[in-house]
N, C-alpha and C positions, 0 to 999 in steps of 0.2 A: 703573635707567631703564626697562627693559622691563616690569618688574612694575608700576611706578607708571603708566606710559603705558597699559598694558592696563586697570588698575583705574580710572584716570581716564576712559578711554573708556567703560567699563561704566557708570560713574556718570552721565556725560553722556547715554548712551543710555537710561537709566531715564526721563529727561525725556519721551521719546516715548510712554511708557505712561501718563502722567498725564492723567486727564480734566480736572482743574482744577489750577491752581498752588497749592501748599501755603501755609499761613499763615506769618507772620513768626515766630511762636513755634516752629513746626516747624523752620524754617530755623535758628533759634538753637540748637535741640537738635542738629541735624546738625552745625553748626559746632563746638559744644562737644565732641561725640563725636569729630570729626576731630582736634581739638587733643589730646584724651586719647590717641587711637590713635597720633598722630604722636609724642607723648612716649614712649609705651610702645615704639614701634618704635625710637626712638633709644636707649632704655635697653638693649634686647635686640639691638642691631645687630650685636654680635659673636657671637651665638649662631648656630650653623650647623644649626638645626633648622627643620622646616617651620612650627612654631608661632611661631617668632621673626619670620617675615615676615608673619604674619597681621595684626598691628596696622597695618602700613604698607599692606597691601592694603585693609583697611577704610577707612583714612584716605584713600587714593586714590579709592575709590568715593564716599565722602562729599564729598570736595573736588570731584569731577566733578559730582555732583548739585547742590551748592551753587552752583558757578560757572554751570552752565547755567540753573538756576532764577532766579538773580539777573538774568542776561541776558534771560531771557524776561519777567520782571517789568518790566524797563526798557522793553522793546518794547511791552508792553501799556499802559504808562503813556503812550506816545507816540501811541496811537490817537486818531483824531479824536473829540472828545467827542460824545456823542449829541445834545446840545443844538445842535450846529453842523451836524448833517446837514441837507441841503437848504437851507442858508442860503448867501447870497453872502458870501464872506470875502475881504477885501483882504489878500493874503499877499505877503510879501517873502521871497525865498529864492534859492538857487543851483541851477542846472540840474546835476543830479548824475550824468548819464550821457549818452552820445551819443543824441540824439533819434532816434526811429524814424519813418520815413515811413509813413503809413497812407492809406487811401482818403480823400482830400480833407482831410488834416490831418497832425498830428504827435502823437506820444505820447512823454512824457519823465518823468523823476523830478525832483521838486522838493523840495529840502531847505529847508523853511520854517523861518525863525528869528525871525519878527516877534512882535508882541504878540498877534495874533489866534490864532495856532496855531504850535506848534513841533513839527516832525516831518517825516517823509518821505511825500509823496503821489505816486501815479501819476496823471498828468494828461494829458488829451487836449485838443487845441486844433484846432477845425475853423473855417475861415474861407476866404473866396475869395482874400484877399490876406494870406497869413501872412508875418510878418517872419522874417528869418533868425535862428535860435536856435542858439547855440554852447554846447556843454558847458562848464561852469565859469563861465558868465555869471551875473550877479545880476539878477533880474527882480522887478518888482512886478506881480502878476496878480490879477484878480478871479476867484475860483474857487468853484464850487459842488461840494461833496464829500459823500461818505458813507463810513461805516466799512467795513472789509474784509468782503466778503461774496462768496461764490461758490456754485456748484451743488454739491450733495452727493449723489453717486450711486456705487454700487459699480462699480469699474473705470474711473471717470472721473478727469480731472485735478483734483487738490485745489488749487483756486485760492487758497483761504484759507490753506492751509499754505504755498504758495509766497510769498504776500504777507508772511506772518509771517517766513519765513526770510530774505526780502530786507529786513526792517525797514521795511516799508511800512505806514503807519498809516491809509491810506484811499485812495480813488480819487475822481476828479472830472473836471471839464472847465472850460475857461476860458470865461467869459462875455464877450460883446462889451462893451467899455468903453474910454473914453478914458484910464482909469487904468492900462491895461496898458502898462507902460513898462520898458525896459531901464535898470537902475540902474548897473551896472558892467560893463565889458568884461572879457574873460578874458585872463589872461597867456598869451603865445605858447607857453610851454613847459609849460603845465598838461597833465598826462597825458591827461585826457579830451579836451582840445582838440586835442592831437596825434593822438589816435585818430581824432577826427572829421575832421581834415585829411587823414590817410592814407586814410580811407574815401572822402572826396571825390576825392582824387587817383586812387584806383583806379577810381572810377566814371567819372572824366573820361578815363582811359586806356582803359578797356574798354567804356564805354557801357553800355547797358541789355541786357546779355547774361547768360545763365544762369550762365556761369562767373564773372562778376564777383562774384556773391554768395558763391561758394565761396572766391575769392581774399580777399575781405573777412574771411571767417570764419577763414582761416588766418593772415592778417596781423594783425588787431586784434580777433579774436573777436567781430566784429559779424555776427550771423547772421539779423537780422530780414528780410533780402531773400531768403533761401533759400526757394524755392517749395515748396509742399506736395508737388509731384511729385518734386522733388529729395530731399526728406526721405524720401519713400516708397521711392525707389530705395535710398537709404542704409540705411534701416531693414530692408528686405526682404533686403538682402545682408549685414547685420551690420557695416556699415562706417561707421556714424554717428560712431564714436569718432575717425575721421580728422580731423574738424573741431574736436576738443577740443585745446587747447594742452597737449601732453603733455611728459613729461620729455625725449623725443627732440628736440622742437622747442627747448626751453630749452637742452638740451645742445649743439645746433648753434650757438645764439647764443653760449653760453659759449665754444665753439670759435672763433668769430669774434674773441673777445677774445684768445685764445691766439695766433692766427696772426700778427697784426700785431706783437705784442710779440716773438715769436720772430724774425720778420724783422728788426725793429729791433735786437735784441741781436746778431744775426748780422752786421749792417752795422756796428755800433759795439761791438766786443768789450769795450771799457772799461766798459760798463754792467754786465758780469758782476761787476766788483769792487764795485759799489754795491748790487746786488740780484740774487739768483739769478733766472733766467728763469722758473722754475716759480712763484715767488712773484708776480712781476710779472704773468705771464700769468694766474695764478689769480685775482688781484685784479681784473684787467681783465675776465676772463670772468665773475666774480661780479657786477660792476657792470652789465655788459651783460645778464646773465640777469635781474637785478632790474628793470632798465628795461623789458625785453621783457615781463616778468610784469605790470608796470603797464599797458603798452600792451594787453595781452590782457585787461584788466579784473579781474585778480587773482581769478579764479574758483576754486572748490574744487580741480579737477584741476590748475590752474595753481599754486596754493599748494603742493599735495603735490609736484608735479614740481620746483618751485623749491627747496623744502626739501631734497629728496633730492639734487639737483644740488649745492647749497651744501655739504651734508654730505660728499659725495664730493670736492668741491674742497678742503674743509678737511682731509680725510685726505691728499690729495695734497700740500698745503702742509706738513703736519706729518710727512709721510713715514710715515704709519701707515695700515694697511689696516683700515678700520672694518667690523666684521661687518654683514652685510645686516640682521640682526634689530635691531641698534642704530639703523641708518639708518631703517628702517621705523618703529620705535617713536618715534624723535625726530620724524620727519615727522608721524606721527599726533598726537603731543602738541602740536606747534606749530600744526598746523591747527586743533585743537580750542581751543587758547588764543586763536588769532586769531578763530575763529568757533565758539562752543560750540553753535550751531544747525546746524552742518554736517551732522549725521546726518539732518536733515530733507530733504536733497537726495539724489536717486538717484545723482548724479554722485559724491558722496563714497563711497558703498558700492561703486559699480562701479570707480572708479579704484583704491582701496586693495585691493579684492578681486582685480582683474586683476594688480596688481603682486605681491601675495602669492602668487597662484596661479602666476605665472611663476617666482617663486623656488622654490616647492614643486616644480614640474615640472623645473626645472633640476637639482635634487638627486636626482631619481628615475631619469631615463633619460639616456643620452648617445648622440646620433646626430650625423652630420655631413652638411653640404650641405643641399640642398633637402628631403631627406627629414625632416631635423630640424625645419626651419621648418614643413613641412606637419603633422608630428606635433604640434608645439606648438600650431598653430592649431586642430587638431581637438580636442586635449585642452582648450584654453582655451575653445572653444565649448561643450563638454560641461560643463566645470566652472563656467562662468558661467550655465548654463541656469537654476538656481534663482533667481538674482537677476534675470535678464531676464524670466523668467516672472512673478516676483512684482511687478516694477515695471511692465512693459510688456505682459504677457499675450501675448507672441509669442516665437518662436524662428526664427532663420534657418538653413535647412538648407544653403544655399550659402555660408555665412559662411567656412568654412575655405578654399575655393577663391577666393572674392572677396578675402579678406585676403591670401592668398598672392600675388595679383597686385597688389593696391592698396597694401599697406603699403610694400614697397620702392619702388614707383613714386612714391608721394607723398613718402616720406621722402628718397629719394636724388635725386629730380629736382625735384618741385614745390616742396617746402618751401624748399630752398636758393634757388631762383629768387625766391620770394615774399619771403623775408627779405632777400636782396640788394636787391630793389626797395625795401623799407622803409629799408635803409641808405642808398641813393642818392637817396631821394625828396627830401631837403632841399636838395641842391646840384646834382644832375644828374637833374632830373625826366624828361628825355627817355630816359635810360638806365633809370630805374625803370619808366617806362611800357613800354619794350620787354621788360624782364624779366617784368613782370606779364602782358603779352600772350602771351609764350611759355608761362608757367605756365598761363594760361587755355586755350591750345590743347591742352596736355597734359591738363588737367582735362576738357575737352570729350571727348577721346578716351577717357579713363578712364570717364566717365559713360555713354558709349555701350556700353562693355563691361559695366559694372555693370548698365545698363538691360537688356541682353540676358540677364544672369543673373537679374535680378529678374523677368523675364517668364515664367520657368518656373513652371508651376502649383504646384510643390512647393517654390518658393524659400523660403517661410516658412510657418509654421503658427501659428495662433492658439490660445492655451491659455486655459482658463477660470480664474476666480479660485481659485487653489489655496490650501488652508489652510496656515498657517505651519508646522504640524507636519510636513506632507508635504514642504515646501521644506527644512526642517532635516534631515529624513531623507535627502533627495536630496543635500545637501552631505556628510553623513556617508558616504553610499554612494560618492560620487565619491572621497573621501579613501581609503576602503578599497580601491577599485579600483586606485589608483595608488600604493599602498604597495609597498615593495621586494618583488621576487620571492622566493618561498619562505615567506613568512608565511602561516600558515593562515587560512582564512576570507575571503580577498580576494574570492571570488566572491559573498559576501553583499552586496557593494557594489551589484552590478547589481540584486539583489532589493530593496534599500532605495530605489533610484531609480525602481522601477516604479510605486509609488502616485502619484508626482509626474507621471509621463508619462501615465498612463491615467486620472487623476482626472476625473470628470464630476459636476457638481451633480445632485442628485436632482430628477427631474421629478414633477409631481403624479401621484397614483394615478388609475387609471380611475374616472371619475365625479366626481373632484375637479377644481378649477381654481385657478389663481393669477392675481391681477390686480395688476400693478405700475404705479404712476404715477411717472414720472421727474421729477426736478427740472430743468426747462429754463427757469426764470424765467417771464416773461410769455408763456405758451404752453401747449401740451399735447403730451405724448408718453407713450403708455401701451402696455402689452403684456398680452395674455391668453394664458396657457399652459394647455394640457390635457395629458393623459398623452403624447400623440404629435403635437400640433399647436401652432402659434404664430400668433397674430394680433397685428399691430401696428395700433393705433388712433391715428392722428395722429403727427406726426414732429417737432414743435417748430419753432422759427423758424430762419431763416437771416438773420442780422443783417448780415453783411458777408463779404468773402472770407476773413477770418481767423476768423470764428465761424459755424459751421453745426451746429445741434444734432443733425442726422442723423449727421454725421461725427464730432463731438467728444463727444457724449453717448450717443446711441442705439446706434451701432455698437459702441463699447467695452462698453456694458452688455450687449448681446446676446452678444458674444463671451465676455464674462466669465461669462455663464450657460451657456456651452457650446452656444449656439444657432448653427448653421451655415446654417440655411435658414428663411425666413419663408413660411408657407403662404398667408397672405393679408395684404395691406396695405390698410387702409381709411383714406382721408383724408377727414375729415368735410366740409370745405369749403375754399375757396381762400385764406382769410386766411393770411398768412405765418406767424403764430405757431402755426398748426396744420399747415401744408403745406410750410414752408420747407426742412425737412430731407429731403424725400422723394427728390429727385433723387440726392443723395449716397448715401442708403441703398440705393436701387435699383441704383446703379452698383457697389456693393461687396458687397451681400448677395443671394444667389439668392432669388428671390421667386416663389411659385406664381402668384398672380393679384393684380390691383390693382382696388380698388373706390374710387369717388370720389363726392363729393356733386354734381358738376357735369360736364357733357360736355366743357368746355374745359380741364379739369385733366388733366395728365399724358397728353396726347392720344397721344403716341408709344407709350404702353404699352397703348392700347386698353382703358381701364378700364371695369368694370361699374358702371353708375349705381346708387346706393343707392335702393331703393324699398320702401315699406311692404309687408309681406307676405313679403319674402324671409327665408328661414330655413334653417339647416343644423344638423346634429349632428356633434360631434367627441368621441369617447371618452366618451360619456354626458353631454355638456354641450350645451345648446341655445343657439343664437345666433339672435336675432330682430331684423330691421330694423324699427323702428316709425315711422320718418320719414326723408325726406319722402314724402308721398303724391303720386300722379300728378295729383290734382285740387287740390293745395295751391296757392293763388293768389298768395301773397306772394313777390315776386321778390327780397326782401332776402336777401343772402348768408348772414348768420348764421342766419336762420330756416329756410333750406333745408339746414342741417347734417344729416349722417347721425346718427340716434339709434339706439343699439344696446343691446339687453338680453341679458345673458349669465346663464344660470341652469342649475343642476342640480336634483336632486329636492328639495333643501332650502334652497338659497341662491341669491341673485340680485344682480346689479349693473346699474345703469342708467347708460349713458354718454351724457350729454345734449349734449356738445360746446358749441356757442355759441348754442343756441336762446334766443330771448327770449319775451316774454309772448304774442305772436301765435301762435307755434308751440306754446307750452305749452297755450293754450286750444284750439287745433285738436286736439292730442292728446287732451285731455279730452273733446271732442265726439265723437271717434272711438271712445271707450270702449276705448282700448287697455289692455292689462295693464301698468300702470306700477309697481305696488307692487314695491319692491325693498329689500333690506337696506341696500345701499350706493348712494349717488347721487354721481356725478361732477357737482358743482354746475355748473349751466349758466352759460356765459359768464364763468367765473372769479369769479363772485359779483357781477356788475354789478347795479346797481339796476334795470335794465330786465328782469331775469330773476328766477327763483325766486319766482313769485307764490304767495300763500298757498294757493290752490286746487291748484296743481301740487304743492306740498309735501305737502298733505293726501292727494293721490292716490298719491304715491309712498310716503309714510310710511317714510322711511329711518331706520335706526338710526344711520348714520354718513354725513356729507357730506364730500367731498374737494374742496378748493379748490386750483387751480393758478394761481399768480400770481407776479409778480416782486417782489424786495425793493425797497420804496419805489417801486413802479411809478407812472407818471404818471397812471394811470386810478384810482388809489386803490382797487383791488380787493383783497379783497372790500369792498364798500360797508358801512359800519356798520349801515345799516338792514337789509341782507340778513342780516348776522351776527346781529343782534338777532332777526330773524324765525325763524331756525333755533333760536336759544336758547329762544325762546318755545315752540317745538314740542318742546323737550327733545331736540334732535338734536345729537350731538357733531360738531364740525367739526374737521378736520385739514387743514393747509395744507402744501404742499411747501416753501414759503418758510421755515417753521420746522422741519419734520420731515425735509426732504430727500426722497429716494426713499421712497415708501410701498409696501410689499408686503403684500398681503392674500391669505392662503391659506384657501380654502374647502374643507372636507372633503367627502367623498362622503356622509357620514352627517349626522345632525341636530346634531352638535356645533358649538359656536360657532366662527366664523372667527377667525383669528389675524392680528394687525397688527404689522408690523415697521417702525419708524421708523429710517431709516439714521443720522440725526444722533444719535439717542439711543443706538443700538447701537454707534456708532463715535465716541463723544464724545472731543473733544480740547480742550485749553485754548486753542488758537488759533481 
């Protein structure tokens, strides 16, 4: 079991390394090899040699690869066809999860099963008078959709990977139509309908309070209402895991099944003759645990926890003590069989790593009382550092203390109250409401304490994007450190962890510079780095409270590059797609000074106004502001954008922001030095910009277009694209390439271009 589980896991994980899915012929070869290896393993099953187990090991790896690839192919086949992108489709399907409330609308999953399209879509519905939508209902909706697409930046959230792991074949929005109709109501005891009813009951009992969102997370794993501020406190204190439905939560629910059975058997001793109490209690506990897992959405941590609890219950029923390694291997195998794409989720790695690490630590040292709990928390925080650094780019320094306080508090007080509220919600709502109110009061107190810890300046540290090899060395080093006393070479563990702790990405050499254009959709966010300075030019859009490019794209990117301070922020003009992320960036990242294209922008930061003639030198690189001039008469906002030229002795880049032809002609009349190797194409390639005369004056070798996937402005315009092609200028767009990084050397050598999508190609 353990060998096959480990080999099957290895085979499934190989899927993550594939840039494209293999062909059917390749899969047939893998399947045939698995069959041969399985037969060989069966023939040599009685041989007690190392080589005898090798065929089964190879068969397990092949089976894992085959199983995962077939699942991935099935998901790809369910993607929205390209021909249907941007088209209005009349879809019929089931609401697949509890709808999320958003600004002015709803967002939900629709499992479409009609003739127009069959697959899962993530759909938004915005309207002044929205109907009530229940999870599990069947609807007919007029939807305009598009295929899965997200931003591609180092350090940022991989939305496309998340959509793929969730089996979502596209995104879209509901169009206003009289054909939007509810076709079927939902059964009262449908799991998702029960989840939604419990969520609504908690909201009614607690109102619109911060703690209500936390109670919903603990009760039914609905976390959409948790505010960014709450997540920030939990992240900075390393306590986000408290809102994951863990084995302890499911174990408590299973205990609720044991307790009434034990009381019933005590009241009626004759029941012992019919069935032992441990069997009846175990069955009742297992049933309740499964029901609660369904109410919790059956996420990866919930699956792992449920399997482990069920295996322990099985051992209790059979009066056998099952080794932890067997329980762990069985849980791993069953989770992968349920969801072969589970390794795409950070929660999969974190949950299994935490459980395995706890078992490892339990076998290494023995302490008693609070000292043991604190020691375990400290060791767990250090041991999980490679994973948290790799997935989240941060580490909490107050995590051991915060967890020492929060884990027993939440486990022994809050969770039982929340679960008892769930139990009584159906027939004693007044009691359920009182229990949830008490749990909310306790959570409010806990968040105050955690907030106090999170406010420490050293509560958490941000780590750059650490190469995988250093993370693996860190894991090896931790294992060496915690090996039994007396073994030689344990001190080498600390040495192996040092590269992970002190790693910093290389900055450009003196005289060289790096220009990075981030993928923020329809907008612009870019960064210029010299040997010792950082300039941010525009910050991308702020679309809603849930999406701010400054917070979700630019900040993670800067921290991933090891940048802790911005020397200058230049916001070219006030359009949201260029300036929307500025406030969140300034709130989180120390910034030397702020420059802006207009006086009414970012007024509280007293920005310096961009004006022609301004220039400065950083580390052998010259920065020149070419526009707007003081005598420029056009008041149109785009045409008053800051235009910046960055150059060293041999290379140059022109950042033209959103200027249009009026500003382009003005620059030509002023006889500015426009010639540059690289041009940030004006106004995202709109047909009102990139005049032939301007292109001739700049004479770029490369043009960069920043635009959104299937944007409503149709940027870049085909006529503009053709114009650059006629001038034999290569065009690259962030929509296809993701983040673009251009490294300009100090000498006359050619600059290097890195396309993030190409360098990190994945089949999803």
